[in-house]
N, C-alpha and C positions, 0 to 999 in steps of 0.2 A: 621366900615362899609364903604364900598366904595360908593362914590357919583357918579351916572351914568353921563357919559359925555353928554353934551348938544348937541342937533342936530345942533344948530347954530354954535357952536365951530367947529364941524367937517365940516360943510358946508364952513366955513371960511378957514379951512385947505385945503379942496378940491380946493377952488378958488385959494389959494396961489400956490398949486401944479400945477394947470392948467396954471397959468401965468408963472411959472418957468420951465416947462418941455421943453426939447429941440425940440422934434418933436410931431406932432399931434398923431402919432401912438404909443407914449410911453405908456406902460401899467400902470395902476393905481398901486402904490406901495402896497405891501402886508399889511403894517401897516395901511394904509387907508382902505383897504378892510376889515381887521379884525375889525377895529373900526366901520365901517358901519354895519357889521353883528351884532356886540354886541348891537347896538342901536335897533335891532329888538325885544329885550327883553322889551323895554320901549315904542316903537312907532310902528305904523302900517307900513306895507311895502310901501304903497303909500306916507306916510309922509316922510319916509327916502329917497325914490327915487326922490321925488319932491325937497326936500331941498338940496340934494347932486347933483342933475341934472344928474342922472344915470338912466338906464332902469331897469325894474323889472327883465328882463332876466340876466343882468349883476349881480345883487344882488343875484339871485338864483344860478347862476354859481359859484360865489364866496363862497356862503354858502356850496354848494356841495363839492367844492374843499377843503374847510377847514375841512369838515367832513371826507373826504378821508385821509387827512393828519394826523388826530388824530387817534392814535392807539386805538383799542377797548380795554377796560379795561378787565383784566382777572377776571373771575368770578369763584371762587372756589366752587365746589359742594361737600358737605360732603356726604360720603357714609352712607347709612342706613344699620343698622345691618340686616343681612340675617337670617331670622328665617324660617328654613325649615318646611313645613307643612307635616303632615303624608300623605304618598301616599296610595292609595286604589287600590285594584285589583277588577275588576268587570267582571263577566262572565254572559252573557245573553244567554238564551236558548229559541228560538222562537218555536211557535207551528209547524211551517213548518219543524223543525228539524235543522235549521241553528243555529250556535252558534257565539257569538261575545265575544272576551276577550279583556279587557282593563286593562293594568297594569301601575302603576306609576302615576295615575291621582290624582289630589287633590280634596278636598271636593267641591270646587266651580265648577270645571269642571264636577264632578259627578252630582251635582244639575242641571247644565245646560243640561246635557244629559237626565236626568230623565224628566225634563220639556219639552224637545223636543219630547221625546217618548210619553208623555201624549197627546200632541196636534195632 
């Protein structure tokens, strides 16, 4: 069982990185970003952002970027056996003399048509 990284350990690593970075505009390393995101499983967003001295927007952007980098898992769908239902032919003769012929419909469709004609 993996023991989750503590918030204070990562905060110390962020402080070390801040002191050692060459320029103020140097982006946060991916390893620190990923570790910050993983802490969201154990801490609230506000706790993580406060301890690491980052913005909620930064954390959200990092999380979205990480989700885009992860390929979607392939989900195999098993095919269900096709069981053909018997088809029905229906011929309706109306009082007005009009006729309607339906061929190749299944029982469920037939029941729906009869229900519609009753109403």
